[in-house]
C-alpha positions as CSV (number, residue, x, y, z in Angstrom):
1,M,107.1,148.2,-60.4
2,T,110.0,150.9,-60.7
3,T,109.9,153.9,-63.1
4,M,113.1,154.5,-65.0
5,A,113.7,157.9,-66.1
6,S,114.0,158.5,-69.5
7,P,117.8,159.0,-70.6
8,L,119.2,162.5,-71.4
9,P,119.1,163.5,-75.1
10,P,122.5,164.3,-76.7
11,V,124.0,167.7,-75.7
12,P,124.1,170.5,-78.8
13,Q,127.5,171.0,-79.5
14,V,129.2,174.6,-80.5
15,G,132.4,173.7,-81.8
16,K,134.0,171.6,-79.0
17,A,132.1,172.7,-76.1
18,P,128.9,172.1,-75.1
19,L,126.0,174.5,-75.0
20,L,123.2,174.4,-72.1
21,V,119.8,175.4,-72.9
22,V,118.1,176.4,-69.8
23,R,114.8,177.5,-69.4
24,R,113.3,178.7,-65.9
25,R,110.7,176.7,-64.4
26,P,107.2,178.3,-64.6
27,A,106.2,179.6,-61.4
28,T,102.9,177.6,-61.0
29,A,104.7,174.3,-62.3
30,P,105.1,171.5,-59.7
31,L,108.6,170.7,-58.7
32,P,110.4,168.0,-60.9
33,S,111.9,164.9,-59.3
34,L,115.6,164.8,-59.1
35,A,115.5,162.2,-62.2
36,H,113.9,164.9,-64.4
37,L,115.9,167.9,-63.5
38,M,117.8,167.9,-66.4
39,T,115.8,166.2,-69.1
40,D,114.8,167.6,-72.5
41,W,117.7,169.9,-73.3
42,G,116.0,171.6,-76.2
43,G,112.6,171.4,-75.2
44,A,110.0,172.1,-72.3
45,G,112.5,171.1,-69.7
46,W,114.3,173.2,-67.1
47,I,117.1,173.4,-64.3
48,R,116.1,174.5,-60.9
49,C,118.3,177.5,-60.0
50,D,118.1,176.7,-56.2
51,S,118.4,173.0,-56.6
52,I,121.8,172.1,-58.5
53,R,124.9,173.0,-57.4
54,F,128.0,172.5,-59.3
55,G,131.4,171.0,-57.7
56,S,133.0,174.5,-57.6
57,Q,131.7,177.6,-55.7
58,V,131.5,180.7,-57.4
59,S,129.6,184.0,-57.1
60,G,126.0,183.5,-56.1
61,C,123.5,183.8,-58.6
62,R,121.8,187.3,-59.1
63,A,118.6,185.7,-59.2
64,C,118.6,183.3,-56.2
65,R,121.9,184.3,-54.3
66,V,123.0,180.6,-53.9
67,P,126.5,180.2,-54.8
68,G,127.5,177.8,-57.3
69,C,123.9,177.3,-58.5
70,A,123.5,176.1,-62.4
71,S,122.3,179.4,-63.4
72,S,125.4,181.4,-62.5
73,Q,127.7,178.6,-63.8
74,L,125.7,178.6,-67.2
75,R,126.4,182.5,-67.2
76,R,130.2,181.8,-66.4
77,R,130.0,179.2,-69.2
78,R,128.3,181.4,-71.9
79,R,130.8,184.2,-71.1
80,S,133.8,181.8,-71.6
81,L,132.3,180.7,-75.1
82,K,132.1,184.3,-76.4
83,A,135.2,185.4,-75.0
84,A,136.9,182.2,-77.1
85,A,134.9,183.5,-80.1
86,G,135.9,187.0,-79.7
87,V,132.3,188.0,-79.1
88,P,132.5,191.5,-77.0
89,P,130.7,191.5,-73.7
90,A,126.8,192.6,-74.0
91,A,126.0,195.9,-72.2
92,G,125.4,195.3,-68.5
93,I,127.9,192.6,-68.0
94,S,130.5,193.9,-65.5
95,T,134.3,193.0,-66.7
96,P,137.6,193.7,-64.8
97,R,138.8,197.1,-65.9
98,P,142.6,197.6,-66.2
99,R,143.9,199.9,-63.2
100,R,144.4,203.2,-64.3
101,R,147.8,204.9,-64.2
102,L,149.1,208.4,-64.7
103,D,151.8,209.3,-67.5
104,D,154.3,208.5,-65.2
105,G,153.4,205.1,-64.3
106,R,152.2,206.1,-60.8
107,R,148.6,205.0,-59.6
108,P,146.0,208.1,-59.0
109,R,146.0,209.0,-55.4
110,A,142.5,208.0,-53.7
111,A,139.9,211.0,-53.3
112,P,139.9,213.0,-50.2
113,A,137.5,211.7,-47.3
114,N,133.9,212.5,-47.6
115,P,132.9,215.4,-44.9
116,P,131.5,214.0,-41.9
117,G,128.1,212.9,-42.2
118,L,125.1,211.6,-39.9
119,A,124.3,208.6,-41.6
120,P,124.6,206.3,-38.8
121,V,123.7,208.7,-36.2
122,Q,120.5,209.1,-34.6
123,S,121.2,211.8,-31.9
124,V,123.6,214.8,-31.5
125,V,124.9,216.1,-28.5
126,L,126.7,219.3,-28.2
127,D,128.9,221.4,-26.0
128,I,128.1,225.0,-25.7
129,E,131.7,226.8,-25.0
130,G,133.5,226.8,-27.8
131,T,131.3,224.9,-29.8
132,T,127.8,226.5,-30.3
133,S,128.9,229.7,-28.5
134,P,132.0,231.7,-28.6
135,I,134.2,231.1,-25.7
136,S,134.2,235.1,-25.1
137,F,130.4,235.2,-24.6
138,V,131.0,232.9,-21.4
139,T,134.3,234.5,-20.2
140,D,133.2,237.9,-21.2
141,V,129.4,238.2,-20.6
142,L,128.2,235.1,-18.5
143,F,130.9,234.8,-15.8
144,P,131.1,238.7,-15.2
145,Y,127.3,239.2,-14.8
146,A,127.2,236.3,-12.3
147,R,130.2,237.8,-10.5
148,D,128.8,241.4,-10.3
149,N,125.2,240.1,-9.4
150,V,125.9,237.3,-6.6
151,R,125.6,239.5,-3.8
152,K,122.8,241.5,-5.1
153,H,120.9,238.1,-6.0
154,L,121.7,236.5,-2.3
155,D,120.4,239.7,-0.7
156,A,117.1,239.7,-2.9
157,T,116.3,235.9,-2.7
158,Y,117.7,235.1,0.9
159,G,115.7,232.8,2.9
160,S,113.8,231.6,-0.2
161,D,113.4,227.8,-0.6
162,E,115.3,228.0,-4.0
163,T,118.2,230.2,-2.4
164,N,118.1,228.1,0.6
165,D,119.2,225.0,-1.4
166,D,121.9,227.0,-3.1
167,I,123.4,228.0,0.0
168,A,123.3,224.3,1.3
169,L,125.1,223.1,-2.0
170,L,127.4,225.8,-1.6
171,R,128.3,225.1,2.1
172,A,128.9,221.5,1.4
173,Q,131.4,222.4,-1.2
174,V,133.2,225.1,0.7
175,E,133.8,222.0,3.7
176,Q,135.2,220.0,1.0
177,D,137.5,222.5,-0.5
178,L,138.8,223.6,3.0
179,A,139.5,220.0,4.1
180,E,141.3,219.8,0.7
181,G,143.1,223.0,1.0
182,V,141.7,224.6,-2.1
183,A,142.8,228.1,-2.6
184,G,140.2,231.0,-2.1
185,A,137.8,228.6,0.2
186,V,137.0,230.6,3.3
187,P,134.6,229.2,5.8
188,V,130.8,230.0,6.0
189,P,129.4,231.2,9.2
190,P,126.0,229.4,10.5
191,D,122.7,231.2,9.7
192,E,122.8,232.7,13.2
193,A,125.4,234.9,12.4
194,G,123.4,236.9,10.4
195,K,122.6,237.4,6.9
196,D,125.2,239.8,6.2
197,E,128.0,237.7,7.5
198,V,126.8,234.6,5.7
199,I,126.4,236.5,2.3
200,D,129.9,238.0,2.5
201,A,131.3,234.8,3.0
202,L,129.5,233.2,0.1
203,V,130.3,235.8,-2.4
204,A,133.9,235.4,-1.6
205,N,133.8,232.0,-2.2
206,V,131.8,232.2,-5.2
207,E,134.2,234.9,-6.7
208,A,137.1,232.5,-6.2
209,M,135.2,229.5,-7.6
210,I,134.3,231.8,-10.8
211,K,138.0,233.1,-11.0
212,A,139.3,229.3,-11.1
213,D,136.4,228.5,-13.7
214,R,135.4,225.4,-11.4
215,K,133.1,223.1,-13.0
216,I,131.2,222.0,-10.0
217,T,127.5,221.5,-9.5
218,S,127.2,224.2,-6.6
219,L,128.4,227.0,-8.6
220,K,126.7,226.2,-12.1
221,Q,123.3,226.2,-10.2
222,L,123.7,229.4,-8.4
223,Q,124.9,230.9,-11.7
224,G,122.1,229.7,-13.6
225,H,119.5,231.5,-11.1
226,I,121.6,234.8,-11.3
227,W,121.4,234.5,-15.1
228,R,117.6,233.8,-15.0
229,T,117.3,237.5,-13.8
230,G,119.6,238.8,-16.5
231,F,117.8,236.8,-19.5
232,E,114.2,237.6,-17.9
233,G,115.0,241.5,-17.5
234,Q,116.6,241.4,-21.4
235,E,120.1,242.6,-19.9
236,I,121.6,239.3,-21.3
237,K,121.1,237.6,-24.9
238,G,122.5,234.0,-25.7
239,V,125.0,234.3,-28.4
240,V,125.6,231.3,-30.8
241,F,127.4,231.1,-34.1
242,D,126.0,231.4,-37.4
243,D,125.9,228.5,-38.5
244,V,124.3,226.8,-35.7
245,P,120.9,227.7,-36.0
246,P,120.2,226.3,-39.5
247,A,122.2,223.3,-38.7
248,L,119.7,222.5,-35.5
249,E,116.5,223.2,-37.9
250,R,118.4,220.8,-40.5
251,W,118.8,218.2,-38.1
252,H,115.3,218.4,-36.5
253,A,113.7,217.9,-39.7
254,S,115.7,215.0,-40.7
255,G,114.9,213.3,-37.4
256,I,118.0,213.7,-35.5
257,K,117.5,214.4,-31.8
258,T,119.9,217.0,-30.5
259,Y,120.9,217.7,-27.1
260,I,123.0,219.8,-25.1
261,Y,126.0,218.5,-22.4
262,S,127.3,221.5,-20.8
263,S,128.7,221.8,-17.4
264,G,126.3,224.8,-16.8
265,S,123.2,223.9,-15.2
266,R,120.4,223.0,-17.3
267,E,118.2,225.9,-16.4
268,A,121.1,228.3,-17.9
269,Q,121.4,226.4,-20.6
270,R,117.5,226.5,-21.5
271,L,118.2,230.0,-20.7
272,I,120.7,230.8,-23.5
273,F,119.0,228.8,-26.3
274,G,115.6,230.1,-25.3
275,N,117.0,233.7,-25.4
276,T,119.2,234.0,-28.3
277,T,119.8,236.8,-30.9
278,Y,118.3,234.3,-33.4
279,G,115.2,233.7,-31.2
280,D,114.1,230.8,-29.0
281,L,116.3,227.4,-30.4
282,R,114.7,225.0,-27.8
283,K,112.2,224.0,-30.4
284,H,115.0,222.1,-32.2
285,L,116.4,220.5,-29.2
286,C,115.2,217.4,-27.3
287,G,116.8,217.7,-23.8
288,F,120.0,219.1,-21.7
289,F,122.6,217.2,-19.5
290,D,124.9,218.9,-17.0
291,T,127.0,217.7,-14.5
292,M,124.6,215.6,-12.6
293,V,125.4,213.0,-15.3
294,G,129.1,213.4,-14.2
295,T,131.7,215.4,-15.3
296,K,132.4,216.0,-18.9
297,R,136.1,214.3,-18.8
298,E,134.7,210.7,-17.6
299,P,133.6,208.1,-19.9
300,R,130.9,207.2,-17.6
301,S,129.1,210.3,-17.9
302,Y,128.8,209.7,-21.6
303,Y,127.5,206.1,-21.0
304,E,124.9,207.7,-18.8
305,I,124.0,209.8,-21.7
306,W,123.8,207.1,-23.9
307,Q,121.4,205.3,-21.5
308,S,119.2,208.2,-21.9
309,V,118.9,209.2,-25.5
310,G,117.1,206.2,-26.6
311,V,119.4,204.7,-29.3
312,N,120.7,201.2,-29.5
313,R,124.4,201.9,-29.7
314,P,126.5,204.7,-28.5
315,S,127.9,204.6,-32.0
316,Q,124.9,206.3,-32.9
317,I,125.4,209.4,-31.0
318,L,127.7,212.0,-32.3
319,F,129.5,214.3,-29.5
320,L,130.7,217.8,-30.7
321,T,133.2,219.6,-28.3
322,D,136.3,221.8,-28.5
323,V,138.0,220.0,-25.6
324,Y,140.8,217.1,-26.2
325,Q,139.7,215.5,-23.0
326,E,136.1,215.4,-23.4
327,A,136.3,214.2,-26.9
328,T,138.8,211.0,-25.3
329,A,136.2,210.3,-22.7
330,A,133.2,210.2,-25.2
331,K,135.2,208.1,-27.5
332,A,136.2,205.7,-24.7
333,A,132.5,205.3,-24.2
334,G,131.7,204.4,-27.9
335,L,130.2,207.8,-29.2
336,E,131.7,209.4,-32.5
337,V,133.0,212.3,-31.8
338,L,134.2,215.9,-33.8
339,I,136.2,218.3,-32.5
340,S,135.2,222.0,-33.1
341,I,137.6,224.6,-34.2
342,R,136.2,227.9,-33.3
343,P,138.1,231.2,-33.1
344,G,139.4,232.0,-29.5
345,N,139.5,228.1,-28.7
346,A,142.5,226.5,-27.2
347,P,145.0,224.9,-29.5
348,L,144.7,220.8,-29.6
349,P,147.5,218.5,-29.2
350,E,149.5,217.5,-31.9
351,N,148.4,214.2,-33.7
352,H,145.1,214.1,-31.5
353,G,143.6,211.9,-33.8
354,F,139.9,213.3,-34.1
355,Q,138.0,214.8,-37.3
356,T,137.9,218.5,-36.7
357,I,135.3,221.3,-38.4
358,T,135.0,224.8,-38.5
359,T,131.2,224.9,-38.8
360,F,128.1,222.9,-38.4
361,A,127.7,223.2,-42.0
362,E,130.5,220.7,-42.7
363,I,128.4,217.9,-40.9
364,L,126.1,216.4,-43.8
365,T,122.8,214.9,-43.0
């Protein structure tokens, strides 16, 4: 025996437009059959919001998020009826607003871009020279100290494992420089020639490398060992811009991991940030990168950093530098980049295309 659904009652009329009376199905009520989905317009029936779709596709229901569901169609119909009757929209219902124009008919200009923020960023990688520290600190303090003390350091530590390793790296670099005709390179005699002969040659090469501001591991490693003596003896103090310590503290408190990437050795980086005029800032830092991951103008170097800092995407890393070529390499690797504008920094190319800052306080967390 086939059970027939009872016929639908007549639909109440308001003027010439039908008025649908919709009730939500109680949470504990069983699901009705399709034949009874639209019964009893004025009684205890219901329309299931996620079961009925009309032909036209409209914005999804705010309750079920289903495009074109009965509930959203009903709201559209009610708004149409109210508009036809001249009833103003109720509070909370959004209606299209006319575009605002100025007195002369022009549209207002968009608000200026927000300051750079760290919303999608989980890690920050900082350059030192020209970004966290004045260039003058490097050129007028660190470099001269290393140049003036290289002979003293080599003479005092000659024969130690650490200095033997430094000399081996320098020998290999000098041999490469001689083969490539690099200016200032002089041969380093073998150890059998005597300590003084070897040191004289090493000093000449190191001084030429420092003068040329070479970004090579052999020089940076030796410089780091020389600077260690200066920091430990309180002859040198690390210098950072005033806005750097509060920014490092703020990022650390926000759970943003901060790293340093410099052509200086990792030991030199730790010495600079561990012995600043603001105290030991290493408590706010998570690690240090040097040229062992690659030079700073190669995209591959920043890829290696991304693989090391533990984020899912390179775009979750913000890199700050003052050098356009470094910014370009980091951007090519997918990192977010800001260029630091500090006193004494070299000018940037016109239309460089990067967002710039003059202080870390401009970076929002």
